[in-house]
N, C-alpha and C positions, 0 to 999 in steps of 0.2 A: 381433461388430459387425454391426448390421442393414444389409442391402443394400437399396438402392432403397426407403427408407421413403416412405410416403404423406404423412406430415406430421411436423413437428418441434415438440417442446416444449423450449424453451431457458429455463433458469432461471439467474438471477444472484443470488448470496448476498444475503439481505435485510440491508441496513445497519441497525445499531443507531441509533435516534434519540436518542442521548445526546451527539451532537456532529456537526459538519459532515463533509463528505467531503474526504479528502486524496489526494495522488498515489499513495500506496500502494494505496488502494482501487481507483483508476482503473486502475493497471497490473496489479494482481493479478486483477481480476474483470471490471470493467465495459467497458473497451476491448476485451479479447479476445472477450467475449460479444457485444458490439455488432458487431465485425468479422464474426463468424460469422453472426449474424442478418442483417446487411445483405447479405452474400455469398449466403446462401440465397435471400433475396428476389429478388436479381438473377438467380438461377437459376430463378425462377418457382415456388419451393417454398411450401408451406402452412406458415407459421411462427407460433407463439405464443411471443413473447419476454416472459417474465414476471419481475417483481420486486415489491418493496414494502418498506415500513418495518417493521422488527422493533421492536415497541413495548412488549414485556413484559420481565419479568426484573429482576434486581437492579440491572443497570447503570442502568436508568431511575430506580429508587428512589434510588440513590446520587446521581445527578445532581440529582434533585429536592431531596434533603436539602441538598446542597452549595449549590444556588442559592436555597434558601428558597422554592421554589414547589412546585406539585403535579405529580405524574407526568403528568397530562393536559396541563398547560402545557408541560412538557418535550417531550413527543412532538409536540405541535402546532407548537412553535417549530422543532424540528430537521427534522421532516418537510417543512416549507416550504422550509428552506434546502437540504436534500438534493435535493428535487424540482427546484428551480431549477438546482442545479449539474448534474444529469443533463441537463436541458433545454438548458442553455448549452453543454454539451460534445457534444451530438448523440447521446446514448445513446438508441437508438430503441426503447424498450420498447413492446410492444403494450398492456401494462397495468402500471401501477405502483400497487399497492394499499397497504393498511395492516392490520396484524394487530389493530388496535383496532376494526376494522369488525365489524358484526353478522354478516355472512356468514362471516367468519373464526372468530369465537367459536362459531357454530353448527356449522361444519365440523369444527373441532378437537374440540369436545365429542362430536359424532356419531362421530368416528373413535375417540376414547377409549372411548366407550360400547360400540361394537361389539367392540373388543378385550376389554373387561371382560366382556361377555356371553358371549364365546367362551372365557373363562377363560384368556386369554393373559397375564394379570398375576399376580404373586405379591404378596399382601398381607402386610406384615410390620410389626411394631413394632420399631424400631431405636433405637440410641443416636445422637443427633445433637448437634452443637455448639450450645450455648445460652449467650447472654449474660445472666447473672443481673442485672447492673446495668441493662441496657436492657430486661430482662424479655421477651426474644423469642428464638426460634430464629434461627440465623444461616444464611441462604442462602449459596451458594458464594462470591459476590463480596463478602460482608461478612466474609470470613475471609482473612487472609494469614498466611503462615508459610514455613518452609523446605521447598523441594521435596525429596522423598525420593529423587529420581533424579539431579538435577544440583546439589543443595544451593544453589539460588538462594534467597536469604533473603526475596525479595519475590514468591513464587508466590501465586496466588489459589487459592481453594478448589475451583475447577473446572478450572483449567488453569495450567500454568507457561509463561509467555510467553518464557522463555529457551530451554528445550529442547523446547517444544511438547507436552509430555506432558499428557494429559487425566487429571485427578485427582478424587478425592472430598475434601471438606473434612477428613474425619477422617484422611486420609493425611498431612496436613501435620505437620511437626515444629515444635514451639513455636508453635502457632497463636495468633493475636491477633484480637480483634474490631476491625473498622475503624470501628465505631460508637463504642465507648467506650475502645478500647485495652486492655481487660481480657482476661485469659486465659479462654476459654470453658470451660464444663463440659459433660459429656455428660448428655443428658436424653432420656427415652423419648418417641417419637412414632410414629404410624402412617403408612406410605406404601405406594404401589403401585409395583412394580418390573417392568420388562420383562426377562425372563430371556434375556439375550443368548446365554448358553451353549447354549440350544436351537438357535441358528442358526449355531453355529460351523462345522459341517460344510458347511452350505449356502453360507456366505460364502467359506469356503476354496475350494470348487469353483467357485463363480460368478466370483469375482474373480481369485484366484491361478492358476486353471487356465484357465478359459474366456476371461479377458481378459488373460492374461499377455503377449500380443503387441501389443495395441492400446491399453492404458492406460499412462500415464506411469510411469516407473521410480520417481519420488519418491512417487507415490500408492501404487503396489504395495508399496514399501518400508515405508511407514507402516502400511498395512493388515496386512502380514505381521508386523510387530512386535507389533501388538495381538493378532493371532490366535495368535502364538507364546507370548504371555504367558497365553493362555487367557481367554476372555470370561467376564464375571461379570454377574449381574443388576444393572440400573441403575435407580435411582428415576426415575419420570416425574412425580412430584408433589413439591411443595415447601410449606413453611410460609411463606407470603408474604401480603402484603396488596395486591399489585398483580399482576394477571394474569388468566387465564381460570379460572373456578371449575371444580373437579373435579366432574363431573356425576353423582355416585353418592352414595347414602345413607352417612352416616358420614364424609364428607369435608368437613364444614363448616370454613371458614377455610383450606382448602388450595387451591392453584392448580396448574395444569399447569406442569411444568418447561418453561422457555422453549425448550429444545432438543427438546422433544416438539412444542410448538405451532408453532415457527417454520417448519420445513420443510413443515408442513401449509399454511402460508401460500402456498406455490406453488400448491397445489390450489385454495384459496379464491380466490386472485387470478385463476386460470384460469376458475373459475366466474363470477366478476364480469365478466370480459372476454367470455366466451361469451354470457352473457345480453345484454350490450350489443350484440354483433355478430350475434346470431341464430344462434349455433353450438351444437353439442352438446359440452359440456366433457369428457364422458367419452371422446370420441374421442381427446382429447389426453393422457389418463392411463390408459386401460384397453384401448386397441386395440393388438394386437401389431404392426401396421404403422406405429406411431408411434415415432419416435426421441427419447428423453428424454436431455438432456445438462445436467448441473449444472456451472456455472462458479463456482468458489470459491477461497479462499485456503487455504494449507496448514494453518492453525489450525482449519479446518472439515472436514478430511478424514475424521476418525473419525465425525463426525455424519452426513455424506452417504454414506459408504461402508460403515458398519457399523450405526449406530443407525437411520437413516431407512429403509434397505433392509430391516432386520429388522422395522420397523413395517409397511412395505408388504407384506412377505411374510406377516406375521401376519394382516393384514386380508384378503388373499387375492384381491382383484379388480384390483389395480394392476399396471402394468408396472414394470420396474426400469430404472434408468439405463443407457443404452448406453455412456456414458463420463462420467467426472468429471475433466476436465482441469485439476486444481488447480495453481495457481502457487505458487511459494515467496514469500519476503518481499522487498520492495524497501526498501533502506536509503537514507538521505539523508546525503550528504557524509560517508560512512564510519561513521555512527551509526544505530542502529535508530530507525525512525520511532516517535514517542511522542506520542499525543494529550494525555496528562496533562502532559507536559513542554513542549508546544507545539513539539516538534521535528518539523515537518511543513510541507508546502506545501499550504495549503488552497485548494481550487478557486475559491471565490468571491473570495479575495484575489488569486490568480493573474490572474484576468481584469481586476482593477483595475489591475494593473501591466503586463499584456500583453494589452490589448483586441484582440479579433478574431484572437487567435493560439491558438485551441483546437487547430487541427490540428498546430501545432508541438509542443504538449505531447503530443498523442495519438501523434505520430510518434516523439518522443524516448522516450516510455515503451514503445512497442512495440519500437523498435530495441534497447532495453536491458531487455526484459522478463525477469523472473525465472522463466523457464518450467520449469526443472528444478533450479535452485539459486538461492540468494539473490543479488541483484544490487544495484548502487549507482547512485543518481541523483546527479549533480553538476551544478551550474549551468554549469560550463565545458563539459561534454559536451553539455548542452542547447543552448548557444550554437553549438558546433561542428556539431551535427546540423542546426541551422537554416541557418547561414551556408555550410557546406561541402557540404551534401547537398541540402536542400530548395531553398535559394536558388540555389546554384551549379550544380546539376544539373537538378532538376525545373523550377524557375522560369526558369532561363536558357534551357532548351530551348523552353518554351512562348513565352517572350518573343521569341526569335529567329524562330520560325515565324510568329507573329502580326504582328510588325513587318515582316518581309520580305514577307508576303502583302499587307499594306496598302500597302507601298511600291511593289511591282512591279505589283499587280493591283487596287489600290483595295479590297482586302479580299474580292475574289471568287475562289473556288477555281478554279484554272486547269484546263483540260482536259489530261490527260497525253498525252504522245506514247509511243513505244515504250519499254517498260521494259528497262533494261540488266540485266546479270547481277547487279550490285550491288543494284539496285532489287528484283529478284526475291528475292535472298537476304535482304535486309532485311525485306521483307514476309512472307516465309516464317517468319523468326525471330519477327517480331511476332505472327503468327497462332498460334504455339505457346505464347505466354505465358499466355493464360487458363487453359489446362490445367495448366501448370507451377505457377501460383499456386494453382489449385484444389487440387492435390495437397497442397501445404503447409497450406492452410487446413483441409482435411478431416482432416488428421493433427494439427490444433491447433498447428501450428508457425507462429505468426503473425509472429514475428520474421523467419523465413526467407521467408515469403510477402511481407512488406513489402520485404525486400531485393530480391526478384525484381521487384516493382513498380518500384523505383528503377532496376533494370537496363533496363526499358523506356525510361525517360527517358535513361539512358546510351546506349542503342541509338540514340535520336534525335539526341543530341548528337554521337555518333561519325559518324553518317551525314552530318550537316551539316558537321562539321569536315573529313571526307574529301572530300565533294563540292564544298564551297565555292561555293555558288550566288551569293554576292556577287561572286565573281570571274568565274564562268561566265556571268553575265548579260550581260557585254560581248562575250563570244566566241560564245556559243551560247544565246540567249534561249529557244529552243524546248526545249532540254535542261532549263533551269531550271524550266519549267512542270512537267515530270515530277518533278523533285527536290522542288519545293514541294508537289506533290500527295502524294508519298510521306510527306513530313514531316508534313503535315496529317493523314494517316491515323494516324500514330503518336500525334499529339496527341489525336485523337478517341478512340483506344483507351484512352489514359491517363484520359480523362474517366470512362469506365466502370470501369476497373480500380482507380482510386484511391478510388472511392466508399466501399467498406467501411472503408478506413484513414483517408482524408482527406475526409470528407463535405462540409465547408465549401469546400474547394478544388475538389472536383468540381462543386459548385454554381456557383462562380465560372467554372469552365471552360465549363460549359454556356452561360453568358451570353456569354463571350468568343467561343466558337466558334459560338454560336447553334444549338446542337443539344441533343437530349435524351440522357440516360443510356441506353445501349443494353442489350439483353440480355447477360448475362455471357458467354455462349458466342459472341457476335459472329458470328451466322449471316449472312454476306454472301458473295457470289460474286465480285464484281469490285472489291473494296476501295473500296466506295462509302459508307463511314460518313459521310464528308463529300463530297458529290457535286460534280462540276464545275458551276460556275455559282452555287454556294451563297455567300451573303454572310455573312462573319464580322464580329465586332465589333472594337473597338480593344483594344490591349494594356493590361494593368494589372499592377502588381506583385503577384505571388502571395505572395511571402515576402520581406519587408524584412529587411535585415541587422540583427542585434541587436548593439548596441554594448557595449563593455567596461563602460561606466558603468552600464548597466542590470543587468548581471550582478553587478557589485560591490555594487550596492544590495541585491540578494537575499542575497549572501554576508554583508554587514554585518548584515542583518536576522537571519540565523541566528546570527551571533556574538553579537548582542545577546541573543537568546534563551538562548544557552549561558551567558552571564554572569548573566542573571536567574535561571536554574536553579541556578547555583552559590550565589548569594546566598540564594535561597529555601530550599535544601536543606542549608545549612551547619549543622553541629552546634555549638552554643554551649555552652561549658563552664559548669556551674552555679556559682553564687556561692559563694565560700569562706566560712568562718566570719567573723563580724563582727569587725573590728579597730577600734581607736581611732585618733584622729588622732595621738596620741603614738606609737603603733606605727609609723605611716607616717612620721612626722617623723624617726624614727631612721635611715631610709634616706637616704643621700647619693647622689642620682642626678644625673649631670652629662652635658653634651654633650662628646664627645671626637672625636678624629680618629685613625684608624689610620695610623701612619707606616711600619711594617714588618710583614711577615707571612712566616712560613715553616712548612712542615709539621713536626710533631713526629716525630722518627725512630721507626719501628716502631709508629706509632699512626695508623690510617686516618682516625679521626674528629677529630683534634686539630690546631688551628693555634696557633702561638705568635705573639702579637701584641705590638707596641710601640705604646702608645696615649698620645697627648697629651691629658691630662684638663683642661688649663688650669692645674692646680696643679703637675703634674709629668709626667714621661714614665715609664710603668710597664709591666710585663710582665703580660699577661693570657692565660691558656690557655683557648681556646674550642672547643667540640665542633661546629664548623661545616665541617670539611674535606670532608665528603661533599656539601656543597651549594655551596661556594665554593672557588675556587682562590686561592692567595696573591695572585696578580696582580689578581684581581677586587676584593679588599677594601682594598688599599692606597689611601689617600686618602679612604676612606669615612668620612662623619660618622656617629657612633654614639651611642647612649644607654648610659651606663655606671654601674653600681652600684659606687661606689669604696670604700665602707666595709665591704665584706664581709670577713670574717676571711680572711687569706691561707691558701692551701691548696697543698700540694705535689702536683703531678701529674707522674709519671714523672721526678722529680728537678728539675722546674722550678717555682718558686714563682709561683702565680697570685695577682695582687693586685687582684682585682675580677671583675666579670661584665658581659658584653655582653648587653643585653636583646634578646630575639628573640621572634617568634611564628611560626605556620605559616599558609600560605594553604590553600585548599581541597584542593589537590593534595598537601599535606603538605610542601611546600618551605619551608625556613626563610626568614623575611623579617626584615630589620632593623627595629626599632621606631623609626621616624622619622616626623615629622609629614607628610613628603612621600612616604612609601613607598607603592608600589602593592601591592595584594593584601591589605591589612589591613582586615578587615571589623569592623563594630561587634560587640563582645562577644568578640573574639579574646583568648585568655588570654595575658597577658604573663608570660614565665617566664625 
C-alpha cells in the first residue's frame, strides 16, 4: 500500500452502453468510488476520477440487432442516458469519456502496437466457433451453452453469470448461436494472444503476497482461484465488425477484444482530461508517487487483477493498481438483478417516482453495500433506512437545532458561556469523528464509514435529549446559549462529513446554516466552525417520510415485471398431429362438481373423487394429490371427460378424467374458464 501518495488516479468500471444504469451498478461501483473521490478532495488531494462509456464489443452489436438500429445509434442513445443518470446522482467524475472517441482508438492501437513490436503476443491459427448459417465467426456473447463448472445452461461464451467463471466460447457444453440458434462448427482463424502464463509468478507475488493484508478477501480469493488453475494465453483480438481495428498487417477484418481495449479507456480518458485541464497525463499513470485504485464489480475482477496488470507489466512504463476494492453483487427483492428480464430499479425511473431523493438511494445502497458478499435490496428496507435513520436521526437533529436557534435567538448563533464537562466530552468526541470515518474510507469500508457518520447525528440527538434546552431555557437561559452553540458545532461538522455520502444533503445544509463545506480535517482551535453572531437560515425538511403507498407501488411494479417474464418465457407445447372434427366430437366433455374426495390408500399421487356430471354421480381417480388436499377440491367445478373407457386403479374403477394443465411453476391447474394461471397455448391433458 502506497503511503502518502502525491496524487490519486481513481477509475470506475466503464459501463456498457447497451442499456441504462440500475441500482446494482450504483451500489457496486459508482457510489463507493464517488465517496472515495469526494473524501480525497475534501482532504485537499490531487485527484483524477475517471470513467467513460464502453462502446465496443458484442453486447453493442447484439443490442443493435435486437433494436433494428446501428451500433452507433445504440451507443449514442445509451451514452446520453447513462451520463444523465450519473449527473443526476452526483457522481463527480473529473472526466467521463467514450471508447468510440478518436483519442481512445489511437491510444488502444498504440498500446497494442507496442506490445506487438516487443513480441509480447503469440500469433496462432486456432479453431473458433463459426455459424455456418449466418456465415460468420461467433464472438463470445453470440454463443450460449452449459457452463463446464456449474452446469448453468445459459452461460455466455466469455462468462458464466451464475458462478462468475470467465470462459472461452469453446469451453461451453452444447453451444448454440444466439444469431440463428444453430449449433456452431469449428473453423480456423488467426488471432493474437497475450501469454498470461508468462506473468503467473509476477501476479502470484504482487497480489497474493504483497497485497495479502490490504486487498479484500473476495478479490484475493478469486485471483487465487485463477492462479491455482494455471494461467493460459488469452486472445486479444476477435472476428467482429464493430470495434477498434487491429493495427498490424494481416489483421484485416479483426478487432481488438473489448476487454483489451476497455481498460485502456481509463488511460485515454485521463489523456483527454489532462489536455483540457493543462496537466501531464503521464503523472497519473507512470509516476511511482501516484496511487491507482480501480473500483469494479466482482464480474470484472479477473480483467482488472490479472489481464490488465499483465498488459501494463508487458508495456513496461505504467504503474500498477494499489488496490482493486471490488464489490460483490446486489440482488433485488431476493432475485438476481437482470437487465434482460427488466428485474432492476433503473436510475432514471427512480427519480421519476422519488424526485430529489438521490441521497436516500445513495444512503440505502451504501448501508446495504455488497462489500465482501452478495447483498439484497428491498423496498421495505429502503423505506426503513429513510424513515428510521435519515429522517428520524439525521433530519430530526438538524431540524431541532435550526428551529430552536431561530426561536430563541432569531437565527443568530449565540455566544457560549463556560463549557460543562458534558460539553467538553461531547466536543472531544465530535473532534475524533473525522479521523474515525477517514480510517474506514481509506480501508474501503464505506458501509462502516457511513454508520460512523450517522453516529455523529446520534451524538447530537443524545446531547439535546440529555440537556433539554427547551426546558432549561426557562431556568437558566445563559446555559442554553452554550448548549445551542455546541449543537450548532455538531450540525456544522455534519455538513462536511456527510458531503461524500450525501452530497445533495450537504448542499442543503450549507444553505440552511449559511456556511461553506470545511476542510475534512476540521482544523479549528475554538470550535468556531459556526461562530457566535453568525446568522443561519430557516429550517427545511431534509428527509420527508416515505409512505407505505409509495413503496407498495414499487413492489407492484416488480410483481408486474415478474408476471410479464413468466408469460414471455413460458414454453408452449408444439401442436399435435392434425385431427378431424369427428375425432373431437367423439369426446364427451361436461361440466361437473366434485362432491367428495379422499386420498387413495398407499398412493401418494391419487385422490378418489365423487363427481356430479349432471348425468350421474361417478367415481374418478385423479393423480392430483401432490398438488391439492381433499378438502381443497370438494365443491370445485371441473371439466370432465366422461366417455373415457373405465380403468381400474389400485382396485378402484375410474369412470372418467378431470382435465388439468400446468402453470409456469409446474403446479396443476383445473381447466376452467375462470381459472388463474392458464396461459394461451397451455396443453390440456
